[in-house]
Residue, then its C-alpha position, 0 to 999 in steps of 0.5 A: m194270673f198267679r203273683p206272689l202274696e207279698l207283691f199282690i198285697g203290697l200293690r193292693y195297699t198302693r191302690a187302696k183308699r187309706r183311712n188316713q189320707f195324710i199317708s197318701f200325702i206324705s207318699s206323694v211328697s216322697i215321690v216328688c222329692i225323689t223326682i226333684s232330686v234325681m232331676a237335679l242330680i242328672t242335670v248337674m252331671s250333664v252340665m259337668n260333662g258338658f264343661d269337660y267335653q267343651l274344654r277338652s275339645r277346645i284345648l286339644g283343638a290347639i295342642s296335640d294328644a302327643t308330641v315327639s321332640g328333641l333337645p330344647g331349642e334344637s331341631v329333631q334328629n332325622w325327623q323324617h325317620a321319626m315321622d315314619v316310625v310314628r305313622a307306623n303306629q296303629h294308634v296314631k291318626g295323624a302327624a305334623p311337624y312344627v317349630e315352636i318359637q317364644s317371641f315378643l310381637q309389636a305393632q301399635r301395642s306389644g305383648g308376648a306370644m307363643v309362634r308356632g311354625i306349621d305345614t298347612a298341609q299336614e296341620p289339619n291332621v293334628s289340630d282344628i285351628n283351620k276350622h276356626i278362622i274368623a278372618g283372613s285365610f289359613d292357606s295364606l301361610t305359604p312358604d316365604s310369604w312371612n305371613i302370620v295368623l293370630g288369635r283373636d284376643l292376641a290381635v286385639q291386644l296388639g291392635v291389628n287386623v288382617g292386612d296390618r303388619v307386626t314385628m316379631v322379636v326372638p329373644e335368641l341373640r345372633a352375632t353381628p358386626m355391632g355385637a350380639v342382637p335379637r333376631i327381628r322380623g316383620f310379618k303380615v297378618s293374614g288371618i285371625f282365629e278364635l278357639g274359644m280358649e283365652e290360653f290360645d286366643s290371646g297368646l298363640g300365632v301361627i306362621n309357615i314352618s319354612d319361615a320359622e325354620k329360617l327365623k331360628s336358623i335351624d334345618g328342621p322341625t323342633g317337634i312332631r305333633l300327633r293325634l291318636d285314635d284314643l286321647y286316653n290311651a296317650g300314656p301307653v302309646a307314648r311309652e311305646l313310641a319312646n321305646n321304638l324311637g330311642q333316647v334322642y327323642e322325648v315323647t310327651t302327651w297332653m296329660d303331661s301339660h294338662a292333666n291337673f286341669f282335667s283331674a280337677i274337673s273329674m274330681e269336681k264332678k265326683v264331689m258334686f255327685i256325692i253331695l247331690s247323692l246326700i240330697i237324695l238320701v234326705a229325700v228318702i227320709n220322707l219315704i221312711s216317714m210314710l212307711m212308718m205311718l203305714v205300718t202303724d195304720k195297718q196294724a190290724d191288717i198285719a195281725i190278721l195276716r200273721t194269724l192266717g199263717s203269714t211269716p215275718r219275712s212275708i210281712m217284711g216283703m209286703f211293706m218293702v214292695q210299697g217303698v220300692l214302688v214309691g222310689v221306682v216312680g220317683i226315679g222314673f219321673g226323675v230320669t225322664l224329666g232330668s234327661l229332658l232338661s239336660w237335653q234342652l238346658p242350653g236353649i232354656v238358659k239362652w231364653i232366660e238370658h234374653v228375657t232377663g237380660v242377664v248373662f250367666l257366663s261372660p266371655d270376657v271372664y270364662y273360657i266358655s260363654e254358654v252353659p253346655s250340657k252333655l247327657d251321658w247315659h252311664d251317669v244317668t244309670w248310676v244315678a237311678l242305681v244309687t237312688f234305687a239303693f237308697s230307697l230299698l234301704a229306706t224300706l228295711y227299717p219300717a218293713w222289719r217293725a211291721s214283721r215284729t208286730q204281735p197279733a194279740q196286742a194289735l187286735r187287742y182294741e179292734 
């Protein structure tokens, strides 16, 4: 089979037994270094993706992709019309009304919390709280039941469990014969949920929307929560809904409340990619050393090829094949091992924790108690391309030096 001369000789050099075995050793070290670097970069990127996915799913499991609200502290004007408008949008996959109350809860102990009035029939369309009930029942939040479902940490803070009672104090004064007093109402704890996010597990309670409206003395919800087909499309959808609804409504998105948080994660991921790419660059330096020694070792061969008519460009191609092959082999092993490690990382970490008794992510300190990993083939492709580019650049100078070899000088002592 016909093969270009440069490719044939470059591959022949990789198979031939060299007089200088040290070059073979450096070549193997280069492959190992590139493999380890690629594997580390893929694993770190997968862990960053896992953290981003877990945090995003847990946060958006409690909040909505977008929210339609009226004036602060007041119910949404003509909220049924607003529901019809948002549901008519092709990007809206679910909508549910809610009433939000800043409150102070008292039981054995006390603490502040955000209490949300919801419709249990429609709430699963926009949040996942019903899927994270660990005690009691989500469906117990019926009208006039005066039941409440608390986050796990909030229940621990108050010292209550399912069946206990808590007193809710709403810091909104109402006029009575004894003067202005805050609204106070007793509730029965009918359920406990755990979303895995301290922000919600320690500061959120859920009641029926009818009970919330009576407690606030309003005749409708304070807002409408939406779930979209693409959460990254929340901005354009919010602007479209704002134009359709009019100025008496305010449309906000998850980006308005948590954009900085996810931007920080994205920036951290980019910084880690750059830092670990520099590690790959360091690993590629071994490739330059190997090729420089190979060029020195093959001076006589280069001179003979030049006398037989090989051009400097052809000589460059021969040694670039050698360097690129080392890079490709290292990339292949690195991608394979990195993908396998990323896939099995959560299980490996659990096994290490079981053997050593050391907990890497304590649930008392971190939002996520397990090391997550989410392999993204887009990231794998970028890692492979960047490493290949570094390997290709590393071959240029040694190959250029080889092409500058003068036959007469190289054969003088042969």
